[in-house]
C-alpha positions as CSV (number, residue, x, y, z in Angstrom):
1,M,0.0,0.0,0.0
2,D,1.4,3.4,-1.1
3,H,1.4,6.5,1.1
4,P,-1.5,8.8,0.1
5,Y,0.9,11.4,-1.2
6,Y,3.4,9.0,-2.9
7,K,2.0,9.5,-6.5
8,K,2.1,13.3,-6.2
9,A,5.5,13.3,-4.6
10,L,6.8,11.1,-7.4
11,E,5.4,13.3,-10.0
12,A,6.9,16.3,-8.4
13,F,10.3,14.6,-8.2
14,L,10.2,13.4,-11.8
15,S,9.2,16.8,-13.1
16,G,12.3,18.2,-11.4
17,V,14.5,15.6,-13.0
18,V,13.1,16.4,-16.4
19,A,13.6,20.1,-15.9
20,A,17.2,19.7,-14.9
21,D,19.5,20.8,-17.6
22,P,23.2,20.3,-16.6
23,A,24.6,21.3,-20.0
24,G,22.4,24.5,-19.9
25,A,23.9,25.3,-16.4
26,V,27.4,24.9,-17.8
27,R,26.5,27.2,-20.7
28,R,25.0,29.9,-18.3
29,F,27.6,29.8,-15.5
30,L,31.0,28.8,-17.0
31,P,33.3,31.7,-16.5
32,E,35.8,33.1,-18.9
33,F,39.5,32.0,-18.5
34,D,42.8,33.7,-19.2
35,Q,44.2,30.4,-20.3
36,A,42.7,27.1,-21.0
37,P,41.7,25.1,-17.9
38,T,41.9,21.4,-17.2
39,L,38.3,20.1,-17.5
40,I,37.2,17.7,-14.8
41,A,33.5,16.5,-14.9
42,V,32.1,14.0,-12.5
43,G,28.6,12.4,-12.2
44,K,25.8,11.1,-14.2
45,A,25.6,14.3,-16.3
46,A,29.4,14.6,-16.7
47,V,29.4,13.7,-20.4
48,S,26.8,16.3,-21.4
49,M,28.5,19.0,-19.2
50,A,31.9,18.2,-20.6
51,R,30.6,18.4,-24.2
52,M,29.0,21.8,-23.4
53,A,32.2,23.1,-21.7
54,Q,34.3,21.9,-24.7
55,S,31.9,23.5,-27.2
56,I,32.3,26.9,-25.3
57,L,36.0,26.7,-24.5
58,G,37.2,24.8,-27.6
59,A,40.1,22.4,-27.4
60,L,41.4,22.0,-23.9
61,P,44.9,20.6,-22.9
62,E,43.4,18.0,-20.4
63,M,39.9,16.7,-20.0
64,V,38.8,14.0,-17.6
65,V,35.3,12.7,-17.3
66,V,34.1,10.2,-14.6
67,T,30.5,8.9,-15.0
68,N,28.4,5.8,-14.5
69,P,28.8,2.9,-16.9
70,E,25.4,3.7,-18.5
71,N,26.5,7.2,-19.6
72,A,30.1,6.5,-20.4
73,T,30.9,7.1,-24.1
74,N,33.9,7.9,-26.4
75,L,34.5,11.6,-26.3
76,G,37.5,11.7,-28.6
77,K,40.6,13.1,-26.8
78,M,38.8,13.3,-23.4
79,Q,39.6,10.6,-21.0
80,V,36.3,9.0,-19.9
81,F,36.2,6.7,-16.9
82,A,33.2,4.6,-16.1
83,S,32.7,4.0,-12.3
84,S,29.9,2.9,-10.1
85,L,29.3,2.7,-6.4
86,H,28.8,-0.7,-5.0
87,T,27.6,-1.0,-1.5
88,V,28.2,-4.0,0.7
89,N,25.5,-5.0,3.1
């Protein structure tokens, strides 16, 4: 039996997930740099954020991306590492 507000809470949560735009956040908030920075992106959205940063900044000397196995992909010269958290009970 579900809690009476379970369905509404789930709908609210999922609408927040859909509205999240990590690449858009990078586009809006990435500062300007005097010299090319080293790009490090970590998390489920790391690939999309790294792609956006690279499209804004151009070629970067070093780029490292750590994401979950489901989102890991070849990004050319970027080093992409797939990692997952395994809990032991």
